[in-house]
C-alpha positions as CSV (number, residue, x, y, z in Angstrom):
1,M,0.0,0.0,0.0
2,T,1.4,3.4,-1.0
3,K,1.5,6.0,1.8
4,Q,-0.4,9.2,1.1
5,E,1.3,12.5,1.7
6,V,-0.5,14.6,4.3
7,T,-1.3,18.1,3.1
8,F,-2.5,21.1,5.0
9,E,-4.0,24.4,4.1
10,E,-1.3,27.0,4.7
11,V,-2.3,30.1,6.8
12,V,1.2,31.3,7.7
13,E,3.1,32.6,4.7
14,R,6.7,32.1,6.0
15,G,7.4,30.1,9.2
16,C,10.1,28.3,11.1
17,G,10.0,25.2,13.3
18,L,12.6,24.8,16.0
19,D,13.7,21.6,17.7
20,V,15.3,22.8,20.8
21,H,18.0,20.8,22.7
22,K,20.5,21.7,25.5
23,K,23.4,22.2,23.1
24,K,21.8,22.7,19.7
25,I,18.8,24.1,17.9
26,V,17.6,22.6,14.6
27,A,15.6,25.1,12.5
28,T,13.5,24.4,9.4
29,V,12.1,27.2,7.3
30,E,9.5,27.0,4.6
31,G,7.1,29.4,2.9
32,T,6.1,31.5,0.0
33,G,9.1,32.7,-2.0
34,I,11.7,30.8,0.0
35,S,13.1,27.3,-0.3
36,K,12.6,24.7,2.4
37,E,15.9,24.6,4.4
38,T,17.1,23.1,7.6
39,R,20.1,24.4,9.6
40,T,21.6,23.5,12.9
41,Y,22.8,26.1,15.4
42,K,24.4,26.0,18.8
43,S,22.5,27.2,21.9
44,T,25.1,29.9,22.6
45,T,24.0,33.6,22.4
46,R,26.3,34.2,19.3
47,S,24.8,31.3,17.4
48,L,21.3,32.2,18.3
49,T,21.9,35.7,17.1
50,E,23.0,34.2,13.8
51,L,19.7,32.2,13.7
52,K,17.8,35.4,14.3
53,E,19.6,37.3,11.5
54,W,19.0,34.3,9.1
55,L,15.2,34.3,9.9
56,L,15.0,38.1,9.6
57,G,16.8,37.9,6.2
58,L,14.2,35.4,4.9
59,G,11.3,37.4,6.1
60,V,10.0,34.8,8.5
61,T,7.1,36.0,10.6
62,H,6.1,33.0,12.8
63,I,8.3,30.7,14.8
64,A,7.2,27.6,16.8
65,M,9.1,25.4,19.3
66,E,8.4,22.9,22.0
67,S,8.5,23.9,25.7
68,T,11.4,21.6,26.4
69,G,12.4,22.1,30.0
70,V,14.2,25.5,30.4
71,Y,16.0,25.3,27.1
72,W,13.4,27.3,25.2
73,K,14.0,30.4,27.4
74,P,17.4,31.6,26.0
75,V,16.0,31.0,22.5
76,M,12.9,33.1,23.4
77,N,15.1,35.9,24.9
78,I,17.0,36.2,21.6
79,L,14.1,35.9,19.2
80,E,11.4,37.8,21.1
81,P,12.8,41.3,20.4
82,G,13.1,40.4,16.6
83,G,9.4,41.1,16.0
84,F,8.5,37.5,15.4
85,T,5.3,35.8,16.5
86,V,6.9,33.1,18.7
87,L,4.8,30.1,19.9
88,V,6.0,27.9,22.7
89,V,4.0,24.7,22.3
90,N,3.3,21.9,24.7
91,A,5.1,18.8,23.5
92,R,2.0,16.6,23.6
93,H,0.3,18.9,21.1
94,I,2.9,18.0,18.5
95,K,2.8,14.6,16.8
96,Y,5.9,13.5,14.9
97,V,6.0,12.3,11.3
98,P,5.7,8.4,11.3
99,G,8.9,6.6,10.6
100,Y,12.4,7.2,11.8
101,K,12.6,10.0,14.2
102,T,15.3,12.6,13.7
103,D,15.9,16.2,14.8
104,R,15.5,17.4,11.2
105,K,12.1,15.7,10.8
106,D,11.0,17.2,14.1
107,S,11.8,20.8,13.1
108,A,10.2,20.2,9.7
109,W,7.0,18.8,11.2
110,I,6.7,21.7,13.6
111,C,7.2,24.1,10.7
112,R,4.4,22.4,8.7
113,L,2.0,22.4,11.6
114,L,2.8,26.1,12.3
115,R,2.1,27.1,8.7
116,A,-1.1,25.2,8.8
117,G,-2.3,27.1,11.9
118,L,-2.6,23.9,13.9
119,L,-0.3,24.9,16.8
120,K,-1.5,26.7,19.8
121,G,1.1,28.5,21.9
122,S,1.3,28.1,25.7
123,F,0.9,31.2,27.9
124,V,4.3,32.9,27.9
125,P,4.3,36.3,29.8
126,E,6.4,39.2,28.7
127,Q,10.0,39.5,29.9
128,S,9.2,41.8,32.9
129,Q,6.6,39.4,34.2
130,R,8.9,36.4,33.7
131,D,11.5,38.2,35.8
132,L,8.9,38.9,38.5
133,R,7.8,35.3,38.4
134,D,11.4,34.2,39.0
135,L,11.6,36.3,42.1
136,T,8.3,35.2,43.7
137,R,9.2,31.5,42.9
138,Y,12.7,31.9,44.3
139,R,11.4,33.5,47.5
140,R,9.7,30.2,48.4
141,K,13.1,28.4,48.7
142,P,14.5,30.5,51.5
143,V,11.1,30.5,53.2
144,Q,11.0,26.7,53.1
145,N,14.6,26.6,54.4
146,L,13.7,29.0,57.2
147,S,10.8,26.7,58.2
148,A,13.2,23.7,58.1
149,E,15.7,25.5,60.4
150,H,12.8,26.3,62.8
151,N,11.9,22.6,63.0
152,R,15.5,21.7,63.4
153,L,15.7,24.1,66.3
154,I,12.7,22.4,68.0
155,R,14.3,19.0,67.6
156,L,17.5,20.3,69.1
157,F,15.6,21.5,72.2
158,E,14.0,18.1,72.5
159,D,17.4,16.4,72.4
160,A,18.5,18.7,75.2
161,S,15.3,17.9,77.2
162,L,14.1,21.5,76.9
163,K,10.4,21.3,76.3
164,L,10.2,24.9,75.1
165,S,7.7,24.3,72.3
166,S,5.3,23.0,74.9
167,V,5.1,26.2,76.8
168,F,6.0,28.8,74.2
169,S,3.9,29.3,71.0
170,D,7.0,30.7,69.2
171,V,10.4,29.4,70.1
172,T,11.9,32.4,68.1
173,G,9.8,34.9,70.0
174,K,11.3,37.5,72.4
175,T,10.5,35.7,75.7
176,C,11.7,32.3,74.5
177,T,14.8,33.9,73.0
178,S,15.7,35.5,76.3
179,V,15.4,32.1,78.0
180,I,17.6,30.4,75.4
181,D,20.2,33.2,75.6
182,S,20.4,32.7,79.4
183,V,20.8,28.9,79.0
184,M,23.6,29.5,76.5
185,D,25.3,31.8,79.0
186,G,25.3,29.0,81.6
187,N,22.3,30.2,83.6
188,T,20.3,27.0,83.9
189,D,18.5,27.7,87.2
190,P,14.8,27.0,86.5
191,E,13.7,29.7,89.0
192,Y,15.8,32.3,87.2
193,L,14.6,31.3,83.8
194,V,11.0,31.4,85.0
195,S,11.6,35.0,86.2
196,L,12.3,36.0,82.6
197,C,8.9,34.7,81.4
198,T,6.6,37.6,82.4
199,H,4.8,38.3,79.2
200,W,1.0,38.6,79.7
201,R,0.2,36.4,76.7
202,L,1.9,33.3,78.2
203,K,-0.8,30.7,79.0
204,S,1.5,28.2,80.8
205,T,1.8,28.4,84.6
206,Q,5.2,29.2,86.2
207,D,5.4,25.6,87.4
208,E,4.9,24.3,83.8
209,I,7.6,26.7,82.5
210,A,10.0,25.6,85.3
211,Q,9.6,22.0,84.3
212,A,10.0,22.8,80.6
213,V,13.2,24.7,81.0
214,E,14.9,22.1,83.2
215,G,17.0,20.1,80.8
216,K,20.5,18.8,79.9
217,F,22.0,21.5,77.7
218,R,25.5,20.5,76.6
219,D,28.3,22.2,74.7
220,H,27.2,20.3,71.6
221,H,23.7,21.8,71.8
222,K,25.2,25.2,72.3
223,F,27.3,24.9,69.1
224,M,24.4,23.6,67.1
225,L,22.1,26.3,68.4
226,Q,24.6,29.0,67.3
227,A,24.9,27.5,63.9
228,I,21.1,27.3,63.4
229,R,20.6,30.8,64.6
230,R,23.2,32.2,62.2
231,S,21.5,30.3,59.3
232,M,18.0,31.6,60.4
233,H,19.3,35.2,60.6
234,N,20.9,35.0,57.1
235,L,17.7,33.5,55.7
236,T,15.6,36.1,57.3
237,D,17.8,38.9,55.8
238,E,17.6,37.2,52.4
239,I,13.9,36.9,52.5
240,Q,13.5,40.6,53.4
241,H,15.9,41.6,50.6
242,I,13.8,39.6,48.1
243,N,10.6,41.0,49.5
244,D,11.9,44.6,49.1
245,E,12.7,43.9,45.4
246,I,9.3,42.3,44.8
247,T,7.6,45.3,46.4
248,R,9.5,47.7,44.1
249,R,8.6,45.8,41.0
250,M,5.0,45.4,42.1
251,Q,4.3,49.1,42.3
252,P,2.4,49.2,38.9
253,F,0.0,46.5,40.2
254,E,-0.9,48.1,43.6
255,E,-4.5,48.6,42.6
256,E,-4.9,45.0,41.5
257,I,-3.1,43.7,44.6
258,S,-5.5,45.8,46.8
259,R,-8.5,44.2,45.2
260,L,-7.1,40.7,45.5
261,C,-6.5,41.2,49.2
262,Q,-10.3,41.6,49.6
263,I,-10.8,38.0,48.7
264,P,-11.1,35.8,51.9
265,G,-7.9,33.7,52.4
266,I,-5.7,35.9,50.2
267,N,-3.0,37.8,52.0
268,K,-0.6,40.4,50.5
269,I,2.0,37.7,49.8
270,S,-0.5,35.5,47.9
271,A,-1.9,38.6,46.2
272,R,1.6,39.4,44.8
273,D,2.2,35.8,43.6
274,L,-0.9,35.9,41.5
275,P,0.1,38.8,39.1
276,A,3.6,37.3,38.9
277,E,2.2,34.0,37.8
278,I,-0.8,35.0,35.5
279,G,-0.4,38.7,35.0
280,V,-3.3,41.2,35.2
281,D,-4.6,40.8,31.6
282,M,-7.2,38.0,31.7
283,E,-7.9,38.4,28.0
284,V,-5.0,36.1,27.2
285,F,-6.9,33.2,28.7
286,P,-9.9,31.9,26.6
287,S,-11.8,30.7,29.7
288,A,-11.6,30.3,33.5
289,A,-11.0,26.6,33.0
290,H,-8.0,27.3,30.8
291,L,-6.6,29.7,33.4
292,A,-7.0,27.2,36.2
293,S,-5.2,24.5,34.1
C-alpha cells in the first residue's frame, strides 16, 4: 500500500519550526518565496543571534518550538525582540511524522503544523513578568529553608530535654529567646529562667515553665544552636531583601493587589504571587478553566 502524503492548508506565509535541545537548535524554514531549508545552530548567544539574523533575512514572521524544560528560554530571549510571533507549544500537542525520528524531521514537522495554523502556543508572559515570576518563585526556597531550620531548632531543644515548644507558642519569640540566651550563657537555674517569662500572653503556669526549661543542655547543643541561629538570621535577611525587590517591581500593580486582598484567604504575599504567575490581563486566557489548568 502506498503511503499518502498529508497536506495542510497554509495560513502562515513564512514560518520556522525549531527543535530545541540543550546544546543545539535545529531550525527548518518553509514558505512562500523561500526554499525549504534546515540548519543547525548551537545554543550559545552568538549562534542564536545568527539564527535570528537568518530568519529576519528570509522574512520569516512566525516561529514555533516545544516547551522543552528550560532550554526554550534563551531562544525566546534572543528571538522575542526580533518582532517574530513566537509560539512555545506543549510537546503533547505535536505529533511527529511516522517513521524514523530525527531532529531534522522534528523541526520540519513543527514548521508544517505552524504554517497550517494547527499549533496553539502556551501562555508565555512578557519579559518583565517572567523576571517577576522568577523572584516570587525563588522566594519560596529561603522561606522553606527557614521553616526547616525552625523545625531543626525544636528537635535540638527536644534532644536537650528542653520542652520549650510545649510552653512557648513561638520558640523564636522575644520571651523564649531570652530564656535560650540565658541557657547558652550558663544560667540554667529554673527559677531564674521562669523569672524571665513575664509576658502577659503566656498561657502556661510558672510551674509548667519551670519543668519545661529544666534540661540537659550540653556544649554540643550550644554549638548547634549558634549555627542554626546564624542560618536563620541569614535566611531572614535574604527573604527581606527579596521582598523589598518584589515590592519595588509590584508598584504598577498596587490597585490589582489591593482588590485581590479583599478575597477571603488571600493575604498580601499571595496577592503578589498571582500577578507574577498569571499577570493582570485576563484576555490572554480563553476561559476560566483554561486559566485554572
